[in-house]
C-alpha positions in Angstrom: 86.4 32.8 35.5 86.0 36.6 35.2 89.2 38.7 34.0 90.2 41.2 36.5 89.6 44.9 35.3 93.1 45.3 34.1 92.7 42.2 31.5 90.1 44.0 29.8 90.3 43.9 26.3 91.1 47.2 24.4 88.3 48.4 22.4 90.3 47.7 18.8 91.2 44.2 19.9 87.6 43.5 20.9 86.2 44.7 17.5 89.1 42.6 15.7 87.8 39.5 17.7 84.2 40.2 17.0 84.7 40.3 13.0 86.8 37.1 13.2 83.6 35.7 15.1 81.4 37.1 12.7 83.4 35.8 9.6 84.0 32.5 11.1 81.5 30.6 9.3 82.4 31.9 5.6 86.3 31.3 6.7 85.5 27.8 7.7 83.7 27.2 4.5 86.7 28.5 2.4 89.3 26.4 4.6 87.2 23.2 4.0 87.0 24.2 0.4 90.7 24.8 0.0 91.5 21.4 2.0 89.1 19.4 -0.4 90.9 21.0 -3.4 94.2 20.0 -1.9 93.3 16.1 -1.0 91.2 15.9 -4.4 94.2 17.2 -6.9 96.0 13.9 -6.1 98.3 13.1 -9.0 96.4 14.9 -11.6 98.8 16.9 -13.6 96.3 19.7 -14.6 95.4 23.2 -13.6 91.8 24.5 -13.6 91.3 28.1 -13.9 88.1 30.3 -14.7 87.9 32.9 -18.0 84.9 34.8 -18.3 82.8 32.4 -16.0 83.9 29.4 -17.9 85.7 26.9 -16.0 88.8 25.7 -18.2 91.2 22.9 -17.6 95.0 23.0 -18.8 96.7 19.8 -18.9 100.6 20.1 -17.8 103.1 18.1 -19.8 104.3 15.0 -17.8 107.6 14.7 -16.7 109.4 11.2 -16.8 110.8 11.5 -13.4 109.3 10.2 -10.0 106.9 12.3 -8.6 106.2 12.9 -4.8 102.3 13.2 -4.9 101.7 12.4 -1.2 104.4 14.4 0.1 103.4 17.5 -1.8 99.9 17.0 -0.9 100.9 16.7 2.8 103.3 19.9 2.3 100.3 21.7 1.0 98.1 20.9 3.9 100.8 21.6 6.1 101.1 25.3 4.5 97.3 26.0 4.7 97.5 25.3 8.3 100.0 27.9 8.8 97.7 30.5 7.3 96.0 33.2 9.7 92.4 32.0 8.7 93.3 28.8 10.0 94.6 30.1 13.2 91.3 32.2 13.5 89.3 29.4 12.8 91.3 27.2 15.3 91.0 29.9 18.1 87.2 30.4 17.8 86.7 26.5 17.8 88.9 26.4 20.9 87.1 29.3 22.6 83.7 28.1 21.9 84.6 24.8 23.2 85.2 26.2 26.3 82.1 28.2 26.9 80.4 27.0 30.1 82.6 24.2 30.7 82.1 24.5 34.3 78.1 24.1 34.1 75.8 21.3 33.2 75.9 20.2 29.6 72.2 21.4 28.8 72.9 24.8 30.1 76.3 25.1 28.4 74.8 24.4 25.1 72.3 27.1 25.6 75.2 29.5 26.7 77.3 28.6 24.1 74.5 29.4 21.5 73.5 32.6 23.2 77.1 34.0 23.2 77.6 32.9 19.6 74.2 34.8 18.5 75.0 37.8 20.8 78.6 38.1 19.0 77.3 37.9 15.4 74.5 40.5 16.2 74.5 42.2 19.6 71.6 44.5 18.5 69.5 41.7 17.1 70.4 39.4 20.0 70.6 41.3 23.1 70.6 39.2 26.4 66.9 40.1 27.0 66.0 38.2 23.8 68.3 35.2 24.4 66.3 33.5 27.6 69.2 32.4 29.1 67.7 30.6 32.1 69.7 30.6 35.4 72.0 33.4 34.9 71.9 37.0 35.4 72.8 39.7 32.6 75.9 40.6 34.1 77.3 37.2 34.4 76.1 36.5 30.7 78.4 39.4 29.5 81.3 38.5 31.8 81.3 35.0 30.2 80.9 36.7 26.7 83.9 38.9 27.1 86.0 35.9 28.6 85.1 34.0 25.2 86.3 37.1 23.4 89.4 37.5 25.5 90.4 33.7 25.1 90.2 34.1 21.2 92.4 37.3 21.4 95.0 35.7 23.4 95.2 32.5 21.2 95.6 35.0 18.2 98.1 36.9 20.0 96.3 40.1 19.9 96.5 40.7 23.7 
């Protein structure tokens, strides 16, 4: 599944995708925190904010009309899933799941982990240090570039 040479990622797009991968864990934590915040608010009519490191809660006046709490939560979740951060998380998850799909499960898992580490820090984890058994260096980097290309394609960068 190697792309032809004319499908090679431009340098700037490749760098963007690498930074998306490197920020994945932080973005996923932030997304999950935001999601839990939306789900936990429920019908609570208060707002929480921080002043000088102290968390404060302000209770909003109640209205005497019917509220649509469930609908509001669903709308806020839908808006959260339209953000660029969510699209980046989804693109990385999809591309990561496709790594080594044509290989036996154990080799695919090792390849997935090796590509991930190499993308996080290629100087610290070059191919020679990753001990990917049964694969040449050239094949490894082709698969890594395919992983990056899939993310770029799903994000609409390339």
